[in-house]
C-alpha positions in Angstrom: -11.7 12.2 22.7 -14.4 11.3 20.1 -12.1 12.3 17.3 -9.2 10.2 18.7 -11.5 7.1 19.1 -12.6 7.5 15.5 -9.1 7.9 14.1 -7.9 4.8 16.1 -10.7 2.8 14.5 -9.7 4.1 11.1 -6.1 3.0 11.8 -7.3 -0.5 12.8 -9.4 -0.8 9.6 -6.5 0.5 7.4 -3.9 -1.7 9.0 -6.2 -4.8 8.7 -7.0 -4.1 5.0 -3.3 -3.7 4.2 -2.5 -7.0 5.8 -5.2 -9.0 4.2 -4.8 -7.8 0.6 -4.3 -4.0 0.4 -6.6 -1.0 0.4 -5.8 0.7 3.6 -5.1 3.9 1.8 -8.8 4.1 0.8 -9.7 4.4 4.4 -6.9 6.3 6.0 -6.5 9.1 3.4 -10.1 10.2 3.1 -10.6 10.0 6.9 -7.7 12.4 7.4 -9.0 14.8 4.7 -12.4 14.7 6.5 -10.6 15.8 9.6 -9.4 18.9 7.7 -5.9 17.7 6.8 -4.8 18.9 3.3 -4.5 16.0 0.8 -0.6 16.0 0.5 -0.2 16.2 4.3 -2.9 13.6 4.7 -1.0 11.3 2.4 2.2 11.8 4.4 0.4 11.3 7.8 -1.3 8.2 6.6 2.0 6.7 5.3 3.8 7.3 8.6 0.9 6.0 10.6 0.5 2.8 8.5 4.2 2.0 8.4 4.4 0.4 11.8 1.2 -1.6 11.0 2.9 -2.8 7.8 6.0 -3.8 9.8 3.8 -5.7 12.3 2.3 -7.7 9.3 5.7 -8.3 7.8 7.0 -9.6 11.2 4.2 -12.1 11.4 4.9 -13.3 7.8 8.7 -13.0 7.8 9.4 -16.7 8.1 7.3 -17.5 5.1 8.9 -14.9 2.8 11.0 -16.6 0.2 13.4 -14.9 -2.3 12.0 -14.0 -5.7 13.3 -14.6 -9.2 16.9 -15.1 -8.2 17.1 -11.9 -6.1 17.9 -11.8 -2.4 15.4 -10.6 0.1 17.9 -7.9 1.1 18.4 -6.6 -2.4 14.6 -6.5 -3.1 14.0 -4.7 0.3 16.7 -2.2 -0.4 15.2 -1.3 -3.7 11.8 -0.9 -2.1 13.1 1.4 0.6 15.0 3.6 -1.9 12.1 3.7 -4.3 9.6 4.5 -1.5 11.8 7.4 -0.3 12.2 8.8 -3.9 8.5 8.6 -4.4 7.9 10.5 -1.2 10.5 13.1 -2.4 8.6 13.5 -5.6 5.3 14.1 -3.8 6.9 16.8 -1.6 8.8 18.4 -4.6 5.8 18.8 -6.9 3.1 21.5 -6.3 0.4 20.3 -4.0 -2.2 21.3 -6.6 -0.8 18.6 -8.9 -1.5 15.9 -6.3 -4.9 17.3 -5.5 -5.9 17.1 -9.2 -4.4 13.6 -9.7 -5.9 12.1 -6.5 -9.3 11.1 -7.9 -7.6 9.5 -10.9 -5.0 7.7 -8.7 -7.9 6.3 -6.6 -9.7 5.2 -9.8 -6.6 3.5 -11.1 -6.1 1.7 -7.8 -9.8 0.7 -7.7 -9.6 -0.8 -11.2 -6.5 -2.7 -10.2 -8.3 -4.1 -7.2 -11.3 -5.1 -9.3 -9.5 -6.5 -12.4 -6.0 -7.1 -11.3 -6.3 -10.9 -11.1 -7.9 -11.1 -14.6 -5.4 -8.7 -16.1 -2.6 -10.8 -14.6 -3.9 -14.0 -16.2 -4.4 -12.3 -19.6 -0.8 -11.0 -19.5 0.5 -14.4 -18.4 -1.1 -15.9 -21.5 0.2 -13.2 -23.7 3.9 -13.6 -22.7 3.8 -17.4 -22.7 4.3 -20.0 -20.1 8.1 -19.9 -20.2 8.6 -16.2 -19.7 10.3 -15.5 -16.4 11.9 -12.2 -15.3 15.6 -12.2 -14.5 16.9 -10.7 -11.3 17.6 -7.3 -12.8 14.2 -7.1 -14.3 12.6 -8.0 -11.0 14.6 -5.3 -9.2 13.8 -2.7 -11.9 10.1 -3.5 -11.7 10.1 -3.4 -8.0 11.8 0.1 -8.0 9.1 1.5 -10.3 6.4 0.1 -8.0 8.1 1.4 -4.9 8.3 4.9 -6.6 4.6 4.8 -7.1 4.1 3.5 -3.6 6.1 6.3 -2.1 4.2 8.9 -4.1 0.7 7.5 -3.5 0.6 3.8 -2.6 -3.0 2.8 -3.4 -3.1 -0.9 -4.5 0.7 -1.1 -4.7 0.5 -4.5 -3.1 -1.9 -5.6 -5.9 0.7 -4.3 -8.5 3.4 -6.3 -6.8 1.5 -9.5 -7.0 0.5 -8.8 -10.6 4.2 -8.3 -11.6 5.3 -11.5 -9.7 2.4 -13.5 -11.0 3.1 -12.6 -14.7 6.9 -12.4 -14.6 7.7 -15.2 -12.1 4.6 -17.4 -12.3 4.3 -16.9 -8.5 1.1 -18.0 -6.8 -0.6 -15.3 -4.9 -0.7 -17.2 -1.6 2.9 -18.1 -1.8 3.9 -14.5 -2.6 1.8 -12.8 0.1 4.5 -13.0 2.8 7.0 -11.3 0.6 4.4 -8.7 -0.4 3.9 -7.8 3.2 7.7 -7.4 3.7 8.1 -5.2 0.7 5.0 -3.1 1.5 6.6 -2.4 4.9 9.9 -1.4 3.2 8.1 1.0 0.9 6.2 2.6 3.7 9.3 2.9 5.8 11.2 4.5 3.0 8.5 7.1 2.4 7.9 7.7 6.1 11.6 8.5 6.6 11.0 11.7 4.5 7.5 12.5 5.6 8.4 12.9 9.2 10.1 16.2 8.3 6.9 17.7 6.8 5.6 20.5 9.1 2.0 19.6 8.5 2.7 16.1 9.8 4.0 17.4 13.2 1.0 19.8 13.3 -1.4 16.8 13.2 0.5 14.7 15.8 -2.7 13.5 17.8 -4.2 12.2 14.6 -1.0 10.6 13.6 -0.4 8.8 16.9 -4.0 7.6 17.1 -4.0 6.2 13.6 -0.5 4.7 14.2 -1.7 2.8 17.3 -4.7 1.4 15.6 -2.8 0.4 12.4 -0.3 -1.6 14.5 -3.1 -3.6 16.1 -4.9 -3.9 12.7 -1.8 -5.0 10.9 -0.9 -7.6 13.5 -4.5 -9.0 13.6 -5.0 -8.8 9.8 -1.9 -10.9 9.0 -3.4 -13.7 11.1 -6.9 -13.2 9.7 -5.7 -13.4 6.2 -5.0 -17.1 6.8 -8.5 -17.8 7.8 -11.0 -15.6 5.9 -12.5 -16.2 2.5 -10.5 -14.6 -0.3 -13.7 -13.6 -2.1 -15.1 -12.0 1.0 -11.9 -10.0 1.6 -11.7 -8.8 -1.9 -15.4 -7.8 -1.9 -15.0 -5.8 1.3 -11.9 -4.0 0.0 -13.4 -3.2 -3.4 -16.6 -1.8 -1.8 -14.5 0.6 0.3 -12.3 1.6 -2.7 -15.3 2.1 -5.1 -17.2 4.2 -2.6 -14.1 6.4 -1.8 -13.3 7.0 -5.5 -16.9 7.9 -6.3 -17.0 10.4 -3.4 -13.8 12.1 -4.6 -15.0 12.5 -8.1 -18.3 14.0 -6.9 -16.4 16.5 -4.7 -13.9 17.4 -7.5 
């Protein structure tokens, strides 16, 4: 019972973080590994568990999600689902040792994006010029690559989406957040559709269900909280979790 309570709280925290700016992976994945789930299976379990929470966040934000760069919401979402599924297939096809070795570096990459993503986005925007705007095909191609990464690992994929849209479409972060939530849900659902067939996932069903329930509650609440809390406070909290998790993984490697 104690384990279930803990994993539900982990789900709440992960779902909330994903809704308010990203970073739920930094909580969910290490928690499952701490419960004895192998890293690849933990990645799969966390993606399935966080998918309904992402959907709950997307549902709250759906009316504010506007089409991007001349693409339709349906086309962008389709690309996200397909890319997420292919990224999940890549994770399952490669040897588990390759993911184990790459995990600390993926966490570090995601942490750096969380810390410097906004600054990098501004520097890139200056470099490409004020008039540079991605066409519909480029937007869809970029989204496919991000969805592929999101299906394979997913850490800070929401930050990457906002960076792409900010640089290529001059989209304000606040205006783009509803669409970010919709596309994050699509990527998670695409990956989860493959991960449900992994035997280790079914073997950790109590953990999966506990985290799933918590993530739905956290995703729903987080989508509302994101409209009220300080952006600086949110980013600081997420970055603290990310940096701590990354450091612990490198120390354990």
